[in-house]
C-alpha positions, 0 to 999 in steps of 0.5 A: 382204394376209392379210385379203383372202387370208382373205376370199377363202378364205371366199368360196369355201368359201361358194360351195363349200358352196352348190354341194355343197348344190344339187341339182336331180332334173330334171338327175338325170332328164336325166342317168339317161336318157342313161346308159342310152341310151348302153346302147341304143345299143350295136347301133344308130344310131337314136335311138329307144329307150326312154329317148332323149328328144326333149331330146337330138339323137345326133350320133355314138358312139365304140366301143373296146376294148368301151366305149362313149360317146355325144355329142350335144346337149342342149336344156335345158342348151344343152350338149354331152352325153357319156355313157359306157356302163357294163360289160355283165356286172357281177359279171365286171367287179366281180371284175376290177376294176383297183385298181393306181393310176397317176399320169399327171398333171404333179401326181403326187401325183394318183392314179387306177384305172389300168385306168380311166384306159388305158380313157379314154385308148384313145379320148380323142382321138377323143372331144375330137375330136367334142366340138370338132365338136359345140361348134363345130356349136351354138356352144356351150362347155357340157358335160353329162357322165354315165355309170352304173357303169363309165361313172361313172368314165370320166365323172368322168375325162373331167370331170377331164381338162377341168378339170385341163388346162384345155380350152376347155369349161365342165361345166355338170353331172356326174352319175354313178349308182352309180359305183366309186370312181375317185382317191386323196384328192389327186384328191378335193381337186382335184375338190372345188376346181374347184366344178362342178356334180357330183352322184355318185348313190348306190342304197340297198345298190349294191355298185359304190360301194364298189370299189375300196375305201377302206382301199387309198387310194380316196375318191370325189368328192362330192357324193353324193346317196343315194336310198333303196330306192324311189329316192322320198327322198334324201339330200344328203349331208355329204361336203364333208371326205370320205365321209358315213357316214350315206350310202351308206357307212353299209351297209359292209361288210357290207350293200353287196352288192345288184347289183339296186340297182346295176340300178336307178336313180330307177326306171330299168331300167339296163344292157344288159338294161335299159330300152330 
């Protein structure tokens, strides 16, 4: 029995290592267009913005408490796409970010940012109803979850909700851009063990991935993909056991102050004033 368990653990570690090491830039390109499109859909229901790719079919959007999420069908991955919009005012949002932890899960050692969780909870029921309808419409169970900035945090909480509560969906891709930290070390460990295709994309000296701070107990989920200033080269970060000091965290604590890096991912201008 010991040998069996030992071999199973080794197999699990090898499998997770392969998942973390694998990065498909095409998925990143799909995700960044969807993430920016969520900003573009703030004042329209017509899928014709500059980042509204014909690879996607918009099936609806939900707006609540200043947040917006778009839901539809992604053809190349045969998945329901879920894209969360970021904050309309980055500076004000960073200044007012709520750093208090909440423990909303059955395992009360798991902690997430209270503000992010409450915002997600405010539209969770509507979101799950819409996901179910789109999944039934296209006869699929896979979901592609993405978001930029605050939207990245909500995307991560949504992915965790599906995994932890064993909802009837398979997460094909979970890709965020410039996401803040979402939960504590236990949240990180849970997310890692699920072993999904999850990529946390960061850009050079972007300020947002460095809040809330590590010293108060926050820890990023992995796997980080760190792009250089020109969005030309990237590093697949070694963050299986925690954040990689050679990636985005290498600029902490004094150089990670750029909002312009936060508003440019994969050479797409992000945000309400971004490419639409």
